N, CA, C and O of each residue as an XYZ file, in Angstrom:
172
protein
N     129.540    -14.473    -36.057
C     128.790    -15.710    -35.818
C     127.303    -15.374    -35.919
O     126.835    -14.428    -35.285
N     126.582    -16.121    -36.689
C     125.147    -15.865    -36.807
C     124.440    -16.350    -35.546
O     124.847    -17.327    -34.917
N     123.384    -15.650    -35.199
C     122.638    -15.993    -33.992
C     121.503    -16.944    -34.354
O     120.426    -16.498    -34.749
N     121.729    -18.230    -34.226
C     120.726    -19.223    -34.589
C     119.533    -19.234    -33.641
O     118.452    -19.689    -34.014
N     119.717    -18.738    -32.423
C     118.621    -18.751    -31.454
C     117.625    -17.622    -31.692
O     116.446    -17.776    -31.373
N     118.057    -16.508    -32.234
C     117.196    -15.344    -32.509
C     116.434    -14.882    -31.271
O     115.244    -14.577    -31.353
N     117.109    -14.829    -30.132
C     116.510    -14.341    -28.892
C     117.127    -12.982    -28.566
O     118.352    -12.878    -28.497
N     116.313    -11.925    -28.362
C     116.862    -10.580    -28.201
C     117.698    -10.380    -26.936
O     118.597     -9.538    -26.940
N     117.441    -11.110    -25.866
C     118.155    -10.903    -24.605
C     119.304    -11.879    -24.398
O     119.932    -11.870    -23.340
N     119.592    -12.722    -25.387
C     120.631    -13.747    -25.277
C     121.613    -13.595    -26.431
O     121.207    -13.399    -27.576
N     122.917    -13.686    -26.126
C     123.948    -13.601    -27.157
C     124.761    -14.893    -27.134
O     125.240    -15.303    -26.077
N     124.919    -15.530    -28.281
C     125.760    -16.728    -28.342
C     127.216    -16.289    -28.290
O     127.605    -15.342    -28.974
N     128.032    -16.979    -27.473
C     129.424    -16.573    -27.305
C     130.410    -17.570    -27.903
O     131.609    -17.297    -27.954
N     129.926    -18.709    -28.351
C     130.752    -19.696    -29.047
C     129.915    -20.334    -30.138
O     128.690    -20.377    -30.029
N     130.552    -20.830    -31.184
C     129.785    -21.551    -32.211
C     129.088    -22.763    -31.592
O     129.627    -23.380    -30.673
N     127.903    -23.110    -32.082
C     127.201    -24.269    -31.520
C     127.974    -25.560    -31.756
O     128.616    -25.739    -32.791
N     127.898    -26.451    -30.777
C     128.475    -27.786    -30.924
C     127.318    -28.720    -31.238
O     126.250    -28.619    -30.634
N     127.527    -29.607    -32.161
C     126.432    -30.505    -32.522
C     126.929    -31.909    -32.797
O     128.076    -32.131    -33.186
N     126.015    -32.854    -32.578
C     126.248    -34.241    -32.957
C     125.046    -34.675    -33.790
O     124.333    -33.825    -34.324
N     124.812    -35.957    -33.909
C     123.726    -36.442    -34.767
C     122.341    -36.009    -34.293
O     121.437    -35.839    -35.112
N     122.162    -35.829    -32.990
C     120.814    -35.560    -32.470
C     120.673    -34.267    -31.678
O     119.547    -33.849    -31.411
N     121.765    -33.618    -31.290
C     121.682    -32.469    -30.387
C     122.525    -31.298    -30.879
O     123.475    -31.466    -31.643
N     122.142    -30.090    -30.411
C     122.953    -28.890    -30.582
C     123.108    -28.251    -29.213
O     122.142    -28.162    -28.454
N     124.328    -27.801    -28.889
C     124.565    -27.134    -27.617
C     125.068    -25.724    -27.901
O     126.012    -25.530    -28.667
N     124.419    -24.737    -27.268
C     124.800    -23.344    -27.432
C     125.391    -22.830    -26.131
O     124.855    -23.106    -25.057
N     126.488    -22.087    -26.210
C     127.034    -21.398    -25.050
C     126.612    -19.941    -25.194
O     126.976    -19.276    -26.164
N     125.842    -19.450    -24.224
C     125.227    -18.128    -24.337
C     125.469    -17.301    -23.078
O     125.880    -17.816    -22.038
N     125.199    -15.994    -23.205
C     125.219    -15.100    -22.053
C     124.112    -14.074    -22.225
O     123.674    -13.798    -23.342
N     123.667    -13.513    -21.115
C     122.627    -12.484    -21.150
C     123.223    -11.191    -21.687
O     124.375    -10.864    -21.402
N     122.433    -10.458    -22.466
C     122.888     -9.187    -23.015
C     122.939     -8.126    -21.924
O     123.887     -7.342    -21.871
N     121.943     -8.090    -21.060
C     121.884     -7.098    -19.989
C     121.870     -7.759    -18.628
O     121.829     -8.985    -18.532
N     121.904     -6.961    -17.578
C     121.863     -7.529    -16.225
C     120.478     -8.101    -15.916
O     119.494     -7.695    -16.536
N     120.387     -9.036    -14.969
C     119.076     -9.596    -14.601
C     118.210     -8.524    -13.937
O     118.722     -7.557    -13.372
N     116.895     -8.711    -14.014
C     115.975     -7.754    -13.396
C     115.949     -7.887    -11.879
O     115.653     -6.918    -11.180
N     116.255     -9.074    -11.359
C     116.334     -9.269     -9.917
C     117.387    -10.332     -9.638
O     117.725    -11.139    -10.504
N     117.887    -10.317     -8.430
C     118.912    -11.272     -8.028
C     118.246    -12.613     -7.726
O     117.298    -12.657     -6.942
N     118.722    -13.716     -8.331
C     118.114    -15.027     -8.060
C     118.149    -15.401     -6.578
O     117.278    -16.131     -6.104
N     119.146    -14.908     -5.844
C     119.237    -15.221     -4.419
C     118.170    -14.512     -3.597
O     117.883    -14.931     -2.476
N     117.574    -13.444     -4.131
C     116.564    -12.712     -3.365
C     115.144    -13.192     -3.650
O     114.191    -12.668     -3.074
N     114.989    -14.176     -4.525
C     113.662    -14.710     -4.821
C     113.164    -15.549     -3.648
O     113.954    -16.244     -3.009
N     111.868    -15.494     -3.357
C     111.339    -16.313     -2.251
C     111.394    -17.802     -2.597
O     111.249    -18.188     -3.756
N     111.602    -18.609     -1.595
C     111.586    -20.065     -1.799
C     110.153    -20.524     -1.980
O     109.267    -20.110     -1.231
N     109.917    -21.381     -2.974
C     108.556    -21.877     -3.191
C     108.518    -23.369     -3.039
O     107.458    -23.977     -3.185
Protein backbone atom coordinates (compact mmCIF):
# COMPACT_ATOMS: atom_id res chain seq x y z
CA UNK A 1 0.00 0.00 0.00
CA UNK A 2 1.47 3.35 -0.92
CA UNK A 3 1.80 5.88 1.86
CA UNK A 4 -0.25 8.85 0.66
CA UNK A 5 0.39 10.80 3.87
CA UNK A 6 4.22 10.73 3.55
CA UNK A 7 4.69 11.19 7.31
CA UNK A 8 7.80 9.45 8.74
CA UNK A 9 6.31 8.60 12.17
CA UNK A 10 2.91 7.38 10.89
CA UNK A 11 2.11 4.16 9.01
CA UNK A 12 -1.18 3.63 7.18
CA UNK A 13 -2.67 0.26 8.15
CA UNK A 14 -5.66 0.14 5.79
CA UNK A 15 -6.34 1.56 2.33
CA UNK A 16 -7.91 5.03 2.52
CA UNK A 17 -11.69 5.25 2.36
CA UNK A 18 -13.03 8.09 0.29
CA UNK A 19 -16.24 9.68 -0.88
CA UNK A 20 -16.88 12.74 -3.05
CA UNK A 21 -15.40 15.22 -0.56
CA UNK A 22 -13.36 13.35 2.09
CA UNK A 23 -10.59 10.78 2.59
CA UNK A 24 -10.22 8.80 5.81
CA UNK A 25 -6.93 7.13 6.75
CA UNK A 26 -6.52 4.46 9.43
CA UNK A 27 -3.01 4.91 10.83
CA UNK A 28 -0.72 3.88 13.68
CA UNK A 29 2.47 5.31 15.14
CA UNK A 30 5.70 3.68 13.97
CA UNK A 31 7.38 3.98 17.38
CA UNK A 32 6.28 4.39 20.98
CA UNK A 33 5.19 7.85 22.21
CA UNK A 34 7.83 10.07 23.83
CA UNK A 35 5.65 10.53 26.92
CA UNK A 36 2.47 9.05 28.31
CA UNK A 37 -0.59 11.23 27.54
CA UNK A 38 -1.91 10.49 31.04
CA UNK A 39 1.19 12.05 32.64
CA UNK A 40 0.81 15.40 30.87
CA UNK A 41 -0.22 18.31 33.11
CA UNK A 42 -3.78 19.56 32.79
CA UNK A 43 -3.96 22.97 31.12
